[in-house]
N, C-alpha and C positions, 0 to 999 in steps of 0.2 A: 451308659448311654447320655447322649448328649444334652445339654441343658434344654435346647429347644423340644427336643422329643420328650423330655420328662415335663415340661410346663404344658405342653397340648396333650399328655396323655389323659385318658379318660379313665378314673380311679374306679367307675363303678357303672352299670347300665344307666343311662340319662345323664350322665356327667357328674351329677352332684346328688345330694341327698334329696332335695326337691324335685329331681329328674327334670331339669330345665332344658336338656340337651343344647345348652349354651355354654360354650368355651371361649373365655374372655382373652385367652392367650392363643387362639388360633391366628395363624399369620398368613396361612397359604391360600385359604378360602376366603375370598372377600370380595367387595363389589366391582373391583377390578380384574379379578380372575375367574370368576363364576361363569362368566360366558364360554371360559375354554372348556368346562366339565363335560365329559362326554359319558354316556351311560355305558357300563361294562358288562352289566348283567341283569337282568328281569326274573323276577320270582312270581309265579302265579299261585294264588292260595288254592289248598285242595278243595276248601269249601267256600264257594263266592257268598252263600246266604251268611255264613260267620263273620265275613270281613265286613260286609255291609253292616249287620248289627254293630261290630265293632267300631265303624266308622260313625254310626249313629249314636254311640254311647250307651247302648243298650246292654 
């Protein structure tokens, strides 16, 4: 595996123990490239009410 791939690999869900979802080694997605991102898929939850509760923190 290349050094860049190793540096940006997420060792666990949420990236780190605190689940910050922040990878300080990320170099591909940044303020200059984010506008080029395109949605490749969309997931619809089976139970919309449970999603709403999750978003509200219930």
